[in-house]
C-alpha positions as CSV (number, residue, x, y, z in Angstrom):
1,M,-76.7,-6.5,70.3
2,T,-73.6,-6.2,68.2
3,R,-73.2,-5.8,64.5
4,S,-72.3,-9.5,64.3
5,D,-76.0,-10.2,64.9
6,A,-76.8,-9.0,61.4
7,L,-77.6,-11.7,58.8
8,P,-75.0,-12.4,56.1
9,F,-75.0,-10.2,53.0
10,S,-77.9,-10.7,50.6
11,L,-77.8,-9.1,47.2
12,A,-81.6,-9.4,47.0
13,A,-82.1,-7.5,50.3
14,E,-79.6,-4.8,49.3
15,L,-81.3,-4.3,46.0
16,A,-84.7,-4.2,47.7
17,G,-83.3,-1.6,50.1
18,W,-82.0,0.6,47.3
19,Y,-85.3,0.2,45.4
20,G,-87.2,1.2,48.5
21,T,-85.1,4.3,49.1
22,L,-85.6,5.4,45.5
23,A,-89.3,4.6,45.6
24,I,-89.9,6.6,48.8
25,V,-87.8,9.6,47.7
26,G,-89.4,9.4,44.2
27,A,-92.9,9.4,45.6
28,Y,-92.1,12.3,47.8
29,A,-90.5,14.3,44.9
30,L,-93.5,13.5,42.6
31,T,-95.9,14.7,45.2
32,S,-93.9,17.8,46.1
33,F,-93.7,18.8,42.4
34,G,-97.4,18.2,41.8
35,V,-97.1,15.2,39.6
36,L,-98.9,12.9,42.1
37,T,-101.2,13.6,45.0
38,A,-101.5,11.7,48.3
39,S,-104.7,10.2,47.0
40,D,-103.1,8.6,44.0
41,A,-102.7,4.9,44.2
42,V,-99.3,5.1,42.5
43,Y,-98.1,7.3,45.3
44,Q,-99.3,4.9,47.9
45,L,-97.9,1.9,46.0
46,L,-94.5,3.5,45.8
47,N,-94.6,4.1,49.6
48,L,-95.8,0.6,50.3
49,T,-93.2,-1.2,48.2
50,G,-90.5,1.2,49.1
51,G,-91.2,0.8,52.8
52,L,-91.1,-3.0,52.4
53,G,-87.8,-2.9,50.6
54,V,-86.1,-0.7,53.2
55,A,-87.7,-2.6,56.1
56,W,-86.3,-5.9,54.7
57,V,-82.7,-4.7,54.6
58,C,-83.2,-3.0,58.1
59,W,-84.5,-6.3,59.5
60,R,-81.5,-8.2,58.1
61,K,-79.1,-5.7,59.5
62,R,-80.9,-5.5,62.8
63,T,-81.4,-1.7,62.7
64,W,-84.5,-1.7,64.7
65,Q,-85.3,2.0,64.8
66,A,-85.3,2.2,61.0
67,F,-87.1,-1.1,60.7
68,W,-90.0,0.2,62.8
69,L,-90.1,3.5,61.0
70,E,-90.5,1.5,57.7
71,A,-93.1,-0.9,59.2
72,I,-95.2,2.1,60.2
73,W,-94.7,3.6,56.8
74,V,-96.0,0.4,55.2
75,A,-99.0,0.2,57.5
76,I,-99.9,3.8,56.6
77,A,-99.6,3.1,52.9
78,A,-101.5,-0.1,53.1
79,T,-104.3,1.6,55.0
80,A,-104.5,4.4,52.5
81,L,-104.6,1.9,49.6
82,A,-107.4,0.0,51.3
83,R,-109.4,3.2,51.8
84,L,-108.8,4.1,48.1
85,A,-110.0,0.6,47.1
86,L,-113.1,0.8,49.2
87,G,-114.0,4.1,47.6
């Protein structure tokens, strides 16, 4: 596959990708500095939405390794949120 396989530029996807990057790094920083814990829903929501944003831009650009990393990231966050919701 070549770079020409990537989809045309999308401002929405680019913004989602940047949001995702900031959300994931922000969640990590907030947890590292003791503001949030891994059992906080906010932490998991930041990881879920961040992973979705980065996955979208990776899918559009056909960067499959990063896409699958983010897909797994989203699955982990979704599972953690479901466990939190079920008590």
